[in-house]
DRENROMAR-168237 format. One line per 10 residues: number of its first residue (from 1); for each residue x, y, z negated of N, C-alpha, C. Coordinates in nm, 3 decimals. Last residue first. Example, Ala and Ser with C-alpha at 12.3 -4.5 7.8 and 13.67 -1.06 7.14 Angstrom:
2
2> 1.285:-0.225:-0.708:1.367:-0.106:-0.714:1.290:0.003:-0.787 ~ 1.319:-0.569:-0.780:1.230:-0.450:-0.780:1.320:-0.330:-0.780
***
This chain:
280
280> 0.933:-1.077:3.327:0.990:-1.141:3.447:1.057:-1.041:3.537 ~ 0.948:-1.093:2.991:0.940:-1.002:3.101:1.011:-1.061:3.217 ~ 0.765:-1.327:2.797:0.889:-1.293:2.865:0.860:-1.193:2.976 ~ 0.629:-1.398:2.475:0.609:-1.346:2.612:0.745:-1.302:2.665 ~ 0.474:-1.610:2.249:0.604:-1.554:2.299:0.588:-1.521:2.444 ~ 0.308:-1.706:1.973:0.291:-1.632:2.093:0.421:-1.571:2.130 ~ 0.287:-1.960:1.791:0.410:-1.884:1.828:0.391:-1.815:1.962 ~ 0.078:-2.121:1.751:0.107:-2.018:1.646:0.230:-1.937:1.679 ~ 0.027:-2.177:2.084:-0.015:-2.205:1.953:0.009:-2.090:1.861 ~ 0.329:-2.103:2.282:0.185:-2.137:2.264:0.155:-2.154:2.116
270> 0.528:-1.916:2.516:0.512:-1.977:2.383:0.364:-2.001:2.354 ~ 0.530:-1.782:2.742:0.619:-1.891:2.740:0.612:-1.961:2.603 ~ 0.358:-1.578:2.965:0.348:-1.646:2.841:0.432:-1.772:2.841 ~ 0.499:-1.298:3.112:0.473:-1.442:3.131:0.468:-1.507:2.989 ~ 0.361:-0.968:3.150:0.442:-1.068:3.083:0.406:-1.208:3.124 ~ 0.163:-0.829:3.284:0.299:-0.807:3.317:0.400:-0.910:3.260 ~ -0.091:-0.819:3.217:-0.055:-0.938:3.300:0.091:-0.927:3.340 ~ -0.253:-0.724:2.913:-0.145:-0.707:3.011:-0.122:-0.837:3.084 ~ -0.510:-0.770:2.799:-0.433:-0.649:2.766:-0.328:-0.622:2.876 ~ -0.634:-1.008:2.846:-0.711:-0.894:2.880:-0.638:-0.762:2.851
260> -0.399:-1.138:2.624:-0.515:-1.177:2.708:-0.605:-1.048:2.724 ~ -0.199:-1.118:2.452:-0.204:-1.015:2.554:-0.321:-1.041:2.653 ~ -0.275:-1.169:2.104:-0.259:-1.215:2.241:-0.262:-1.095:2.334 ~ -0.253:-1.270:1.756:-0.255:-1.169:1.857:-0.225:-1.233:1.996 ~ -0.204:-1.438:1.546:-0.344:-1.408:1.581:-0.360:-1.315:1.694 ~ 0.072:-1.438:1.516:0.008:-1.562:1.558:-0.139:-1.542:1.596 ~ 0.214:-1.135:1.661:0.164:-1.211:1.547:0.083:-1.333:1.600 ~ 0.460:-1.154:1.931:0.343:-1.098:1.868:0.305:-1.182:1.745 ~ 0.765:-1.093:2.084:0.697:-1.177:1.988:0.579:-1.095:1.930 ~ 0.909:-1.084:2.400:0.823:-1.009:2.306:0.754:-1.113:2.215
250> 1.232:-1.081:2.563:1.116:-1.152:2.503:1.042:-1.060:2.404 ~ 1.378:-1.027:2.899:1.366:-1.004:2.750:1.233:-1.062:2.701 ~ 1.382:-1.047:3.164:1.412:-1.166:3.093:1.401:-1.153:2.945 ~ 1.486:-0.718:3.188:1.428:-0.830:3.264:1.474:-0.956:3.196 ~ 1.455:-0.554:2.866:1.531:-0.598:2.981:1.452:-0.702:3.060 ~ 1.193:-0.332:2.746:1.257:-0.469:2.753:1.343:-0.487:2.877 ~ 1.052:-0.102:2.765:1.167:-0.100:2.678:1.246:-0.235:2.680 ~ 0.832:-0.158:2.913:0.933:-0.077:2.978:1.060:-0.073:2.893 ~ 0.690:-0.306:2.724:0.733:-0.371:2.847:0.850:-0.290:2.912 ~ 0.622:-0.098:2.541:0.721:-0.206:2.505:0.775:-0.277:2.625
240> 0.435:0.038:2.701:0.566:0.105:2.653:0.666:0.004:2.612 ~ 0.243:-0.156:2.728:0.309:-0.104:2.846:0.440:-0.035:2.809 ~ 0.164:-0.180:2.463:0.232:-0.297:2.529:0.302:-0.250:2.661 ~ 0.049:0.073:2.419:0.159:0.028:2.340:0.238:-0.088:2.413 ~ -0.162:0.072:2.613:-0.056:0.175:2.613:0.065:0.132:2.542 ~ -0.315:-0.149:2.536:-0.251:-0.146:2.670:-0.140:-0.042:2.676 ~ -0.388:-0.072:2.277:-0.305:-0.190:2.291:-0.233:-0.177:2.430 ~ -0.551:0.144:2.342:-0.426:0.174:2.274:-0.333:0.052:2.281 ~ -0.762:0.002:2.463:-0.690:0.103:2.536:-0.556:0.136:2.475 ~ -0.857:-0.171:2.256:-0.796:-0.225:2.380:-0.716:-0.121:2.455
230> -0.739:-0.040:1.938:-0.840:-0.084:2.025:-0.777:-0.122:2.159 ~ -0.518:-0.170:1.682:-0.546:-0.082:1.793:-0.672:-0.130:1.869 ~ -0.452:-0.355:1.494:-0.509:-0.224:1.444:-0.543:-0.127:1.551 ~ -0.315:-0.543:1.627:-0.448:-0.578:1.582:-0.519:-0.455:1.520 ~ -0.062:-0.462:1.679:-0.160:-0.418:1.769:-0.302:-0.461:1.730 ~ 0.069:-0.588:1.453:0.067:-0.444:1.464:-0.053:-0.404:1.557 ~ 0.170:-0.852:1.418:0.055:-0.806:1.337:0.051:-0.652:1.334 ~ 0.481:-0.786:1.552:0.394:-0.887:1.490:0.295:-0.819:1.398 ~ 0.682:-0.739:1.762:0.568:-0.651:1.729:0.457:-0.739:1.675 ~ 1.007:-0.761:1.848:0.908:-0.824:1.759:0.807:-0.720:1.723
220> 1.195:-0.787:2.139:1.105:-0.701:2.056:1.016:-0.789:1.976 ~ 1.516:-0.834:2.272:1.399:-0.890:2.207:1.321:-0.784:2.125 ~ 1.677:-0.657:2.417:1.669:-0.794:2.456:1.551:-0.865:2.397 ~ 1.590:-0.315:2.512:1.614:-0.423:2.419:1.611:-0.561:2.486 ~ 1.677:0.029:2.571:1.641:-0.102:2.620:1.682:-0.213:2.522 ~ 1.562:0.328:2.401:1.643:0.263:2.505:1.588:0.119:2.525 ~ 1.430:0.499:2.240:1.497:0.392:2.174:1.587:0.312:2.269 ~ 1.295:0.671:2.409:1.417:0.722:2.345:1.493:0.613:2.271 ~ 1.068:0.529:2.472:1.175:0.538:2.572:1.305:0.581:2.509 ~ 0.908:0.590:2.249:0.960:0.452:2.276:1.077:0.456:2.366
210> 0.863:0.862:2.293:0.928:0.822:2.167:0.985:0.675:2.191 ~ 0.733:0.859:2.540:0.854:0.928:2.526:0.935:0.879:2.401 ~ 0.491:0.717:2.491:0.589:0.660:2.582:0.730:0.728:2.567 ~ 0.325:0.643:2.215:0.392:0.754:2.275:0.508:0.709:2.360 ~ 0.231:0.426:2.087:0.156:0.471:2.203:0.213:0.597:2.267 ~ 0.403:0.393:1.873:0.410:0.300:1.977:0.329:0.342:2.102 ~ 0.598:0.630:1.730:0.463:0.605:1.760:0.452:0.514:1.885 ~ 0.860:0.616:1.500:0.821:0.596:1.637:0.673:0.562:1.639 ~ 1.142:0.677:1.318:0.996:0.708:1.320:0.944:0.712:1.464 ~ 1.380:0.420:1.270:1.333:0.540:1.341:1.186:0.552:1.328
200> 1.676:0.277:1.131:1.532:0.296:1.128:1.494:0.428:1.200 ~ 1.913:0.014:1.179:1.878:0.154:1.189:1.727:0.171:1.193 ~ 2.099:-0.233:1.011:1.970:-0.193:1.063:1.959:-0.042:1.069 ~ 2.333:-0.297:0.882:2.310:-0.361:1.011:2.182:-0.308:1.081 ~ 2.334:-0.191:0.632:2.411:-0.123:0.731:2.396:-0.182:0.873 ~ 2.197:-0.381:0.480:2.140:-0.250:0.509:2.206:-0.181:0.627 ~ 2.395:-0.584:0.460:2.272:-0.605:0.541:2.204:-0.469:0.576 ~ 2.593:-0.466:0.312:2.632:-0.537:0.430:2.510:-0.569:0.516 ~ 2.466:-0.364:0.087:2.496:-0.271:0.197:2.532:-0.348:0.322 ~ 2.195:-0.560:-0.042:2.334:-0.529:-0.039:2.366:-0.448:0.093
190> 1.891:-0.463:-0.197:1.958:-0.525:-0.080:2.105:-0.472:-0.075 ~ 1.798:-0.518:-0.519:1.851:-0.416:-0.425:1.930:-0.487:-0.316 ~ 1.495:-0.609:-0.679:1.622:-0.651:-0.618:1.664:-0.546:-0.516 ~ 1.330:-0.589:-0.999:1.344:-0.559:-0.862:1.483:-0.603:-0.813 ~ 1.263:-0.574:-1.274:1.242:-0.695:-1.197:1.242:-0.673:-1.051 ~ 1.372:-0.328:-1.365:1.226:-0.349:-1.353:1.191:-0.464:-1.262 ~ 1.679:-0.286:-1.176:1.592:-0.267:-1.291:1.450:-0.304:-1.256 ~ 1.823:-0.555:-0.973:1.805:-0.416:-1.017:1.713:-0.405:-1.138 ~ 2.060:-0.776:-0.849:1.948:-0.761:-0.941:1.940:-0.614:-0.985 ~ 2.131:-0.764:-0.505:2.176:-0.744:-0.645:2.055:-0.724:-0.726
180> 2.132:-0.993:-0.226:2.067:-0.890:-0.311:2.140:-0.878:-0.438 ~ 2.246:-1.194:-0.080:2.231:-1.071:-0.013:2.163:-0.964:-0.097 ~ 2.278:-1.427:-0.243:2.382:-1.386:-0.151:2.373:-1.244:-0.101 ~ 2.045:-1.462:-0.385:2.170:-1.442:-0.462:2.284:-1.388:-0.372 ~ 1.867:-1.486:-0.175:1.848:-1.374:-0.269:1.982:-1.352:-0.339 ~ 1.956:-1.721:-0.057:1.952:-1.596:0.024:1.949:-1.479:-0.076 ~ 1.914:-1.902:-0.272:2.049:-1.884:-0.218:2.059:-1.755:-0.139 ~ 1.642:-1.900:-0.302:1.723:-1.850:-0.415:1.864:-1.818:-0.362 ~ 1.475:-1.793:0.005:1.538:-1.897:-0.085:1.622:-1.830:-0.198 ~ 1.176:-1.612:0.054:1.323:-1.620:0.064:1.379:-1.721:-0.038
170> 0.914:-1.576:0.001:0.950:-1.680:0.102:1.102:-1.692:0.121 ~ 0.904:-1.375:-0.181:0.848:-1.496:-0.220:0.884:-1.610:-0.119 ~ 0.969:-1.099:-0.175:1.080:-1.203:-0.157:1.034:-1.346:-0.176 ~ 0.751:-0.972:-0.244:0.794:-0.961:-0.104:0.903:-1.052:-0.072 ~ 0.745:-1.040:-0.521:0.638:-1.081:-0.428:0.681:-1.075:-0.284 ~ 0.967:-0.925:-0.648:0.958:-1.075:-0.636:0.858:-1.112:-0.522 ~ 1.063:-0.628:-0.459:1.018:-0.706:-0.577:0.999:-0.853:-0.544 ~ 1.335:-0.414:-0.348:1.219:-0.502:-0.329:1.190:-0.580:-0.456 ~ 1.492:-0.152:-0.181:1.460:-0.210:-0.312:1.332:-0.287:-0.304 ~ 1.586:0.009:0.035:1.618:-0.137:0.026:1.598:-0.195:-0.111
160> 1.579:0.266:0.138:1.621:0.245:0.000:1.661:0.099:-0.022 ~ 1.473:0.224:0.390:1.613:0.273:0.382:1.670:0.254:0.242 ~ 1.211:0.154:0.326:1.297:0.057:0.389:1.450:0.104:0.376 ~ 1.119:0.396:0.221:1.129:0.284:0.128:1.222:0.177:0.194 ~ 1.121:0.545:0.457:1.200:0.590:0.340:1.219:0.474:0.246 ~ 0.929:0.399:0.594:1.066:0.402:0.642:1.167:0.448:0.535 ~ 0.699:0.466:0.463:0.749:0.323:0.452:0.889:0.316:0.499 ~ 0.683:0.743:0.526:0.692:0.697:0.386:0.752:0.556:0.375 ~ 0.651:0.764:0.794:0.781:0.802:0.740:0.795:0.750:0.596 ~ 0.488:0.549:1.009:0.481:0.609:0.873:0.624:0.638:0.821
150> 0.538:0.416:1.235:0.480:0.554:1.245:0.475:0.622:1.117 ~ 0.857:0.257:1.262:0.725:0.261:1.215:0.670:0.408:1.229 ~ 1.131:0.025:1.340:1.051:0.154:1.368:0.910:0.142:1.302 ~ 1.455:-0.093:1.345:1.323:-0.097:1.280:1.253:0.033:1.304 ~ 1.698:-0.254:1.529:1.627:-0.133:1.514:1.493:-0.165:1.440 ~ 2.021:-0.380:1.555:1.885:-0.410:1.506:1.820:-0.272:1.474 ~ 2.257:-0.503:1.752:2.202:-0.376:1.726:2.054:-0.395:1.687 ~ 2.544:-0.701:1.741:2.399:-0.698:1.725:2.356:-0.556:1.684 ~ 2.786:-0.841:1.949:2.754:-0.724:1.870:2.597:-0.722:1.864 ~ 2.972:-1.150:1.946:2.861:-1.065:1.998:2.832:-0.953:1.899
140> 3.150:-1.308:1.830:3.201:-1.185:1.877:3.091:-1.094:1.931 ~ 3.070:-1.506:1.542:3.038:-1.466:1.679:3.104:-1.327:1.708 ~ 3.077:-1.621:1.301:3.209:-1.599:1.368:3.189:-1.551:1.509 ~ 2.823:-1.640:1.198:2.923:-1.584:1.109:3.052:-1.547:1.182 ~ 2.541:-1.664:1.290:2.652:-1.627:1.370:2.770:-1.563:1.296 ~ 2.360:-1.739:1.094:2.372:-1.823:1.211:2.490:-1.786:1.298 ~ 2.371:-1.553:0.876:2.374:-1.692:0.851:2.413:-1.779:0.972 ~ 2.350:-1.303:1.009:2.465:-1.335:0.923:2.484:-1.480:0.900 ~ 2.098:-1.344:1.127:2.214:-1.329:1.211:2.346:-1.353:1.128 ~ 1.939:-1.347:0.898:1.946:-1.468:0.984:2.066:-1.462:1.076
130> 1.981:-1.086:0.806:2.033:-1.199:0.722:2.040:-1.324:0.813 ~ 1.857:-0.947:1.017:1.998:-0.923:0.988:2.056:-1.034:0.905 ~ 1.597:-1.040:0.993:1.668:-1.068:1.115:1.818:-1.049:1.090 ~ 1.537:-0.924:0.746:1.529:-1.069:0.757:1.614:-1.111:0.881 ~ 1.542:-0.659:0.820:1.641:-0.704:0.727:1.642:-0.853:0.729 ~ 1.316:-0.644:0.992:1.448:-0.626:1.047:1.559:-0.670:0.955 ~ 1.112:-0.724:0.782:1.136:-0.799:0.905:1.277:-0.768:0.960 ~ 1.118:-0.538:0.572:1.145:-0.672:0.544:1.179:-0.748:0.669 ~ 1.057:-0.261:0.603:1.186:-0.307:0.640:1.218:-0.456:0.623 ~ 0.806:-0.158:0.554:0.911:-0.129:0.456:1.039:-0.203:0.481
120> 0.720:-0.144:0.895:0.677:-0.118:0.757:0.798:-0.088:0.672 ~ 0.768:-0.192:1.158:0.846:-0.271:1.065:0.807:-0.247:0.919 ~ 0.688:-0.148:1.426:0.592:-0.149:1.316:0.649:-0.229:1.195 ~ 0.921:-0.361:1.583:0.826:-0.250:1.602:0.717:-0.263:1.496 ~ 1.236:-0.434:1.583:1.120:-0.469:1.494:1.025:-0.352:1.499 ~ 1.450:-0.513:1.845:1.360:-0.407:1.789:1.245:-0.472:1.709 ~ 1.780:-0.570:1.926:1.658:-0.629:1.875:1.577:-0.518:1.806 ~ 2.046:-0.619:2.161:1.958:-0.522:2.089:1.824:-0.588:2.052 ~ 2.376:-0.695:2.176:2.236:-0.758:2.185:2.150:-0.669:2.102 ~ 2.659:-0.588:2.347:2.563:-0.563:2.243:2.428:-0.624:2.275
110> 2.948:-0.779:2.424:2.821:-0.719:2.464:2.730:-0.701:2.348 ~ 3.185:-0.902:2.377:3.157:-0.784:2.302:3.030:-0.713:2.343 ~ 3.178:-1.125:2.560:3.204:-1.143:2.416:3.167:-1.023:2.329 ~ 2.894:-1.097:2.781:3.037:-1.089:2.752:3.056:-1.092:2.602 ~ 2.657:-1.292:2.912:2.684:-1.208:2.797:2.833:-1.212:2.763 ~ 2.618:-1.474:3.107:2.616:-1.337:3.154:2.646:-1.238:3.037 ~ 2.603:-1.720:2.985:2.729:-1.688:3.060:2.738:-1.536:3.093 ~ 2.464:-1.723:2.661:2.447:-1.707:2.804:2.571:-1.663:2.871 ~ 2.475:-1.732:2.390:2.565:-1.824:2.461:2.548:-1.805:2.614 ~ 2.295:-1.536:2.311:2.432:-1.529:2.266:2.528:-1.614:2.354
100> 2.051:-1.627:2.414:2.110:-1.503:2.467:2.257:-1.495:2.435 ~ 2.016:-1.859:2.267:2.025:-1.870:2.412:2.090:-1.744:2.470 ~ 1.988:-1.749:2.017:2.103:-1.827:2.042:2.125:-1.846:2.190 ~ 1.739:-1.617:2.046:1.860:-1.537:2.025:1.985:-1.618:2.051 ~ 1.570:-1.837:2.066:1.581:-1.742:2.182:1.712:-1.662:2.168 ~ 1.605:-1.949:1.815:1.633:-2.030:1.931:1.657:-1.938:2.051 ~ 1.505:-1.744:1.654:1.646:-1.781:1.648:1.689:-1.864:1.761 ~ 1.233:-1.749:1.731:1.316:-1.625:1.748:1.465:-1.659:1.750 ~ 1.169:-1.993:1.625:1.162:-1.978:1.772:1.245:-1.850:1.807 ~ 1.193:-1.938:1.354:1.275:-2.044:1.413:1.278:-2.026:1.568
90> 0.997:-1.742:1.327:1.139:-1.701:1.317:1.232:-1.813:1.367 ~ 0.767:-1.895:1.357:0.799:-1.790:1.460:0.948:-1.753:1.448 ~ 0.785:-2.052:1.126:0.792:-2.114:1.257:0.824:-2.012:1.370 ~ 0.773:-1.847:0.915:0.902:-1.915:0.948:0.898:-1.989:1.080 ~ 0.624:-1.602:0.829:0.598:-1.687:0.937:0.719:-1.753:0.991 ~ 0.871:-1.392:0.681:0.730:-1.414:0.710:0.715:-1.497:0.834 ~ 1.114:-1.318:0.558:1.096:-1.447:0.618:0.950:-1.488:0.636 ~ 0.963:-1.079:0.337:1.086:-1.143:0.396:1.049:-1.279:0.447 ~ 0.652:-0.921:0.428:0.739:-0.993:0.333:0.860:-1.039:0.410 ~ 0.370:-0.692:0.418:0.470:-0.772:0.489:0.557:-0.841:0.381
80> 0.133:-0.442:0.468:0.152:-0.579:0.406:0.260:-0.659:0.484 ~ 0.053:-0.186:0.534:0.194:-0.219:0.516:0.216:-0.349:0.446 ~ -0.140:0.022:0.741:-0.140:-0.099:0.656:0.000:-0.158:0.652 ~ -0.201:0.371:0.735:-0.132:0.255:0.789:-0.131:0.143:0.688 ~ -0.305:0.594:0.605:-0.398:0.501:0.668:-0.333:0.376:0.731 ~ -0.100:0.743:0.480:-0.213:0.691:0.402:-0.293:0.586:0.473 ~ 0.073:0.817:0.682:0.127:0.736:0.567:0.014:0.671:0.491 ~ -0.101:0.976:0.827:-0.059:0.846:0.885:0.005:0.756:0.774 ~ -0.120:1.191:0.640:-0.238:1.115:0.684:-0.201:0.981:0.736 ~ 0.137:1.282:0.627:0.079:1.221:0.512:-0.045:1.141:0.544
70> 0.152:1.380:0.889:0.246:1.276:0.847:0.190:1.204:0.726 ~ -0.035:1.580:0.863:-0.067:1.470:0.958:0.026:1.353:0.929 ~ 0.095:1.758:0.702:-0.019:1.678:0.643:-0.052:1.562:0.737 ~ 0.287:1.871:0.866:0.332:1.785:0.755:0.215:1.698:0.696 ~ 0.099:2.006:1.042:0.199:1.908:1.092:0.251:1.811:0.984 ~ -0.051:2.184:0.883:-0.114:2.063:0.941:-0.016:1.960:0.989 ~ 0.004:2.424:0.762:0.080:2.303:0.719:0.031:2.170:0.777 ~ -0.174:2.595:0.852:-0.034:2.614:0.903:0.054:2.498:0.864 ~ -0.478:2.421:0.948:-0.387:2.478:0.840:-0.246:2.497:0.900 ~ -0.640:2.306:1.141:-0.614:2.445:1.147:-0.510:2.501:1.042
60> -0.676:2.025:1.112:-0.686:2.089:1.246:-0.630:2.228:1.244 ~ -0.648:1.958:0.850:-0.567:1.880:0.946:-0.569:1.957:1.080 ~ -0.842:2.127:0.742:-0.702:2.147:0.707:-0.613:2.079:0.809 ~ -1.071:2.009:0.849:-1.035:2.142:0.892:-0.891:2.175:0.860 ~ -1.061:1.771:0.696:-1.051:1.765:0.842:-1.012:1.900:0.896 ~ -1.099:1.876:0.441:-0.972:1.807:0.474:-0.952:1.798:0.624 ~ -1.350:1.978:0.456:-1.246:2.072:0.438:-1.108:2.000:0.468 ~ -1.480:1.725:0.481:-1.489:1.828:0.593:-1.378:1.931:0.579 ~ -1.433:1.602:0.244:-1.365:1.554:0.361:-1.374:1.649:0.478 ~ -1.400:1.839:-0.033:-1.466:1.742:0.044:-1.389:1.709:0.174
50> -1.237:2.017:-0.187:-1.359:1.968:-0.243:-1.428:1.854:-0.164 ~ -0.888:1.985:-0.244:-0.994:2.016:-0.151:-1.124:1.949:-0.199 ~ -0.627:1.961:-0.349:-0.730:2.030:-0.422:-0.843:2.078:-0.329 ~ -0.441:1.794:-0.243:-0.453:1.926:-0.186:-0.559:2.017:-0.252 ~ -0.481:1.571:-0.407:-0.348:1.635:-0.410:-0.356:1.783:-0.351 ~ -0.745:1.506:-0.344:-0.710:1.540:-0.476:-0.577:1.619:-0.481 ~ -0.728:1.444:-0.070:-0.815:1.553:-0.115:-0.777:1.603:-0.250 ~ -0.556:1.226:-0.086:-0.512:1.349:-0.020:-0.597:1.464:-0.058 ~ -0.721:1.035:-0.205:-0.602:1.082:-0.281:-0.550:1.213:-0.220 ~ -0.899:0.976:-0.006:-0.945:1.046:-0.126:-0.828:1.101:-0.205
40> -0.806:0.817:0.190:-0.785:0.960:0.202:-0.829:1.041:0.086 ~ -0.872:0.556:0.124:-0.730:0.589:0.147:-0.705:0.737:0.150 ~ -1.149:0.558:0.101:-1.071:0.526:-0.010:-0.922:0.570:0.008 ~ -1.226:0.628:0.372:-1.263:0.712:0.259:-1.177:0.687:0.136 ~ -1.131:0.405:0.507:-1.073:0.536:0.533:-1.106:0.633:0.423 ~ -1.293:0.211:0.395:-1.150:0.203:0.381:-1.083:0.336:0.401 ~ -1.547:0.282:0.472:-1.517:0.277:0.327:-1.363:0.279:0.306 ~ -1.527:0.239:0.749:-1.547:0.376:0.699:-1.506:0.387:0.548 ~ -1.511:0.006:0.884:-1.392:0.044:0.802:-1.403:0.187:0.746 ~ -1.726:-0.023:1.037:-1.715:-0.117:0.922:-1.599:-0.075:0.830
30> -1.677:0.138:1.254:-1.775:0.182:1.152:-1.768:0.100:1.024 ~ -1.316:0.127:1.304:-1.459:0.111:1.345:-1.549:0.143:1.225 ~ -1.028:0.294:1.371:-1.119:0.256:1.252:-1.256:0.242:1.308 ~ -0.727:0.237:1.529:-0.872:0.250:1.548:-0.943:0.200:1.425 ~ -0.437:0.402:1.626:-0.498:0.319:1.525:-0.649:0.340:1.527 ~ -0.332:0.589:1.790:-0.383:0.470:1.856:-0.450:0.377:1.756 ~ -0.236:0.831:1.689:-0.162:0.708:1.664:-0.204:0.590:1.742 ~ -0.396:1.053:1.765:-0.253:1.071:1.725:-0.176:0.947:1.738 ~ -0.643:0.955:1.831:-0.572:1.036:1.927:-0.426:1.052:1.895 ~ -0.712:0.827:1.584:-0.693:0.754:1.712:-0.610:0.831:1.817
20> -0.728:1.042:1.409:-0.633:0.937:1.387:-0.603:0.858:1.514 ~ -0.951:1.169:1.538:-0.821:1.240:1.523:-0.708:1.137:1.502 ~ -1.143:0.977:1.513:-1.104:1.016:1.643:-0.972:1.091:1.644 ~ -1.170:0.973:1.235:-1.123:0.850:1.299:-1.080:0.881:1.444 ~ -1.261:1.232:1.182:-1.130:1.189:1.129:-1.081:1.061:1.205 ~ -1.509:1.235:1.321:-1.405:1.330:1.355:-1.270:1.283:1.307 ~ -1.641:1.023:1.188:-1.613:1.012:1.331:-1.507:1.111:1.379 ~ -1.650:1.134:0.929:-1.578:1.002:0.954:-1.547:0.994:1.107 ~ -1.814:1.345:0.968:-1.674:1.376:0.942:-1.594:1.247:0.961 ~ -2.062:1.212:1.015:-2.008:1.310:1.114:-1.859:1.330:1.090
10> -2.098:1.048:0.793:-2.078:0.982:0.921:-2.017:1.080:1.017 ~ -1.912:1.165:0.510:-2.028:1.166:0.594:-1.995:1.094:0.721 ~ -1.775:1.038:0.228:-1.742:1.072:0.367:-1.862:1.052:0.451 ~ -1.843:1.190:-0.089:-1.858:1.085:0.007:-1.817:1.134:0.145 ~ -1.675:1.257:-0.403:-1.743:1.298:-0.281:-1.756:1.180:-0.185 ~ -1.500:1.348:-0.637:-1.624:1.258:-0.636:-1.709:1.306:-0.523 ~ -1.146:1.333:-0.595:-1.278:1.404:-0.583:-1.397:1.306:-0.573 ~ -0.969:1.149:-0.845:-0.994:1.184:-0.705:-1.127:1.252:-0.697 ~ -0.754:1.214:-1.114:-0.884:1.185:-1.071:-0.907:1.234:-0.928 ~ -0.457:1.064:-1.224:-0.512:1.165:-1.143:-0.652:1.128:-1.096
***
């Protein structure tokens, strides 16, 4: 398929980036103009639109604008992830989870809720499910794992549970053999015992109502997500996450992320490459 041979003008770039920001909190600065142009060129071709100005007008005024906004968000979100990504953080996550499981205040059948925010194609919440299977084979605790993303496209992929060698590069051969079936075209299909442990939801992190609908969690992982937000959107997203955590609940960010200048509501309890925050 050939994409339209057109350029994204500064004027329309600013209109599009402001529209994306207002909807999602995702911020494209001037240096990312080329990236936005490249990612949206395909939508022009599919809709048979001659230029980006017509595409912007389509997003604003077309009767089909609601469905196209979903396609817009599918196009502009970054979805690089893998199973067992950043193992030092996952080790700390498991230490925190073990403390919750053995806490005297946790009854044998109490549900422990974990949220993977911005989960993309599902590798992180499924990794958590496999780690729980490996570490708590005889526990009476109930685990409720939620994955969310603003892109419906990646959530559809997560629900299918089909993955390639590259996204499994950090998984051991034993884990792959235990929890995946070999599929066609050098791909692997996640077994139902893991798929059934995770629920997926389409959630915009800067939308307080959508986040609130997920209810309350013991642990939230929001790794390498808020780096795509400006400071104002970071504050909104983190405030929403704060409200979704229990007192004493923990928030994991990516190793390059920090709440410095973003929020003073959390207590920093992890350092270095393992940013870990607790709701006091």
